[in-house]
Structure formats: C-alpha cells, structure tokens
C-alpha positions in Angstrom: -0.5 -4.2 -25.4 0.9 -1.3 -24.0 1.6 -0.6 -20.0 -1.3 1.7 -20.0 -3.8 -0.6 -21.2 -2.4 -3.5 -18.8 -2.6 -1.2 -15.9 -6.3 -0.2 -16.9 -7.3 -3.9 -17.1 -6.0 -5.0 -13.7 -6.7 -1.8 -11.9 -9.8 0.1 -13.3 -9.7 4.2 -12.8 -13.0 3.9 -10.2 -10.5 1.0 -8.0 -7.8 4.0 -8.2 -10.3 6.5 -6.9 -11.3 4.3 -3.9 -7.6 3.8 -3.2 -7.1 7.5 -3.3 -10.2 8.0 -0.8 -9.0 5.4 1.4 -5.5 6.8 1.5 -7.0 10.5 2.3 -9.1 8.7 5.2 -6.1 7.0 6.6 -4.3 10.3 6.8 -7.4 12.1 8.1 -7.9 9.8 11.0 -4.1 9.8 11.6 -4.4 13.6 12.0 -7.7 13.8 14.0 -9.2 15.4 11.1 -12.9 14.9 11.2 -14.3 16.6 8.3 -15.8 13.7 6.8 -17.2 11.8 9.4 -20.6 13.2 9.3 -20.5 14.6 12.8 -18.6 11.6 14.2 -21.2 8.9 13.2 -18.8 7.5 10.5 -15.6 7.7 11.7 -12.4 6.9 9.5 -11.1 3.3 11.3 -14.8 1.8 10.6 -14.1 1.6 7.3 -11.0 2.4 5.3 -8.6 -0.4 6.5 -11.9 -3.0 5.4 -11.8 -0.6 2.0 -8.3 -1.5 1.1 -8.9 -5.5 1.9 -12.2 -5.0 -0.1 -10.4 -3.6 -3.1 -7.7 -6.5 -2.7 -10.5 -9.1 -2.9 -11.8 -7.2 -5.7 -8.5 -7.4 -8.1 -8.2 -11.3 -6.9 -8.1 -13.4 -9.9 -9.0 -17.0 -10.1 -6.2 -18.0 -11.8 -4.1 -18.2 -8.6 -6.0 -21.0 -7.4 -4.2 -23.2 -10.3 -1.1 -22.8 -8.1 -1.5 -22.3 -4.9 2.0 -22.4 -3.8 3.0 -19.8 -6.4 0.5 -17.6 -5.2 1.6 -18.0 -1.5 5.4 -17.0 -2.5 4.2 -14.2 -4.7 2.2 -13.2 -1.5 5.3 -13.6 0.9 7.8 -11.8 -1.8 5.4 -8.6 -2.3 4.1 -8.4 1.3 6.0 -10.2 4.3 9.8 -10.1 2.5 9.3 -6.1 2.2 8.1 -5.9 5.8 10.8 -7.7 7.4 13.7 -5.7 5.6 12.0 -2.4 6.4 11.4 -3.5 9.7 15.2 -4.5 10.2 16.7 -1.7 9.0 14.4 0.4 11.7 15.3 -2.3 14.2 18.9 -1.2 13.8 17.9 2.5 13.5 15.7 2.0 16.9 19.3 -0.1 18.7 21.1 2.9 17.6 18.6 5.5 19.3 18.2 3.0 22.2 22.0 3.3 22.9 22.5 6.5 22.1 19.8 8.4 24.3 18.3 5.1 25.8 14.7 5.8 24.2 12.9 3.2 22.5 9.5 2.8 20.9 7.1 -0.2 21.6 8.0 -3.7 22.7 11.4 -4.5 24.1 14.0 -5.6 21.1 14.3 -8.9 20.6 14.3 -11.6 17.6 11.2 -13.0 19.2 9.4 -9.7 18.9 10.8 -8.9 15.5 9.9 -12.1 13.6 7.1 -14.1 15.6 5.1 -11.2 17.5 3.8 -9.5 14.5 2.1 -13.0 13.7 0.9 -13.6 17.1 -0.7 -10.1 17.7 -0.5 -8.3 14.3 1.7 -5.7 16.1 5.2 -4.8 14.9 8.0 -3.3 17.1 8.8 -0.3 17.3 8.9 2.4 14.4 7.5 -0.6 12.3 4.0 -0.3 14.1 2.0 1.1 11.4 2.8 -2.2 9.3 0.2 -3.8 11.3 -2.1 -4.5 8.6 0.4 -6.4 6.2 0.1 -9.1 8.5 -3.5 -9.2 8.4 -3.9 -8.5 4.8 -1.4 -11.5 4.2 -3.6 -14.0 6.2 -6.7 -12.6 4.6 -5.3 -13.4 1.4 -4.1 -16.9 2.8 -7.8 -17.8 3.7 -9.3 -16.5 0.6 -7.4 -18.8 -1.9 -7.6 -21.8 0.8 -11.7 -21.4 1.4 -12.4 -20.9 -2.7 -9.9 -24.0 -3.6 -11.8 -26.0 -1.0 -15.4 -25.0 -2.2 -14.4 -25.6 -5.7 -13.4 -29.1 -4.7 -16.8 -29.9 -3.2 -18.5 -28.0 -5.6 -20.2 -25.5 -3.9 -18.1 -22.4 -5.6 -18.5 -21.7 -9.2 -16.9 -19.2 -11.5 -19.4 -16.7 -12.7 
C-alpha cells in the first residue's frame, strides 16, 4: 500500500477540508476578521477549537484500547514532549529578552510556571501561551480512552 492510500485511509479528504476551515477560522479569529461570523451571531471561538477536538475523536481508532500504556506514551511523545521542547526554547529566548531589555511576556519565569502551571490552568508561560490547547487535547484524549475501556468492561459500550 503506498503512502497516498494510507493517508487517505487514516485522514479522508473531507477531514482535511474541515482542518483547513478550522485553521482559517483560528487565524481569522486572532486577526479580528469577522467575515464568516454571520453578523456576530456565530463567533469563531465558539466552534474552531471544538472542531479540532471533534476531528481528533473522529480519527480515533479502537485498537488503541488494547494497549492503553502504549497509547498514552504515544500521546506524551507526540503532544507533551514537543510542547516542552519548544517551550524550553522559548523560555531561553524570553530569559535573554528579560535580561537584555527587562521585558517579559506572561507569568514570572520559574520551573513551577514552566512545568506545572500549564497542567493546572492550561496556560503556558511566555511565548508558548498559544499552546494552551495541547494540554486540553491531551486530557480529553486520555479521558476518552479510559472511559471507553471502562464502558467496554462493564458491557455498556459495543463496537459498531
């Protein structure tokens, strides 16, 4: 099976279209563009992030429930670890900026604010504040697989 067939199986074109519109709405929302809000009745922030969570759930595969530890390790490897790597790079940059010009963005720099606070308030420090959704998505995915496993064990959930 070639890569194009594999990608089409795991992420059909209509999902890519949803991802495209989700990205456009995020950008429009951050730029204050109100073209698609239907006269302010349907603001972007009311649906663009839930759209990405929906897509993540839609692409979920039941075979992950066979090895929850492997799934959680994979989620940490693909979501949390990259966040902390980029967050550390930004932390270094922010420290340089604070030492050079006395300007900082967000919370005071500390290990607690860097490592723990994003879990407590889903609010990373400094330049990484835009990554708030990483922890939210991770927690939703963890609860999803645990609840599915529990419901399957008690016989309340059946694969269709």
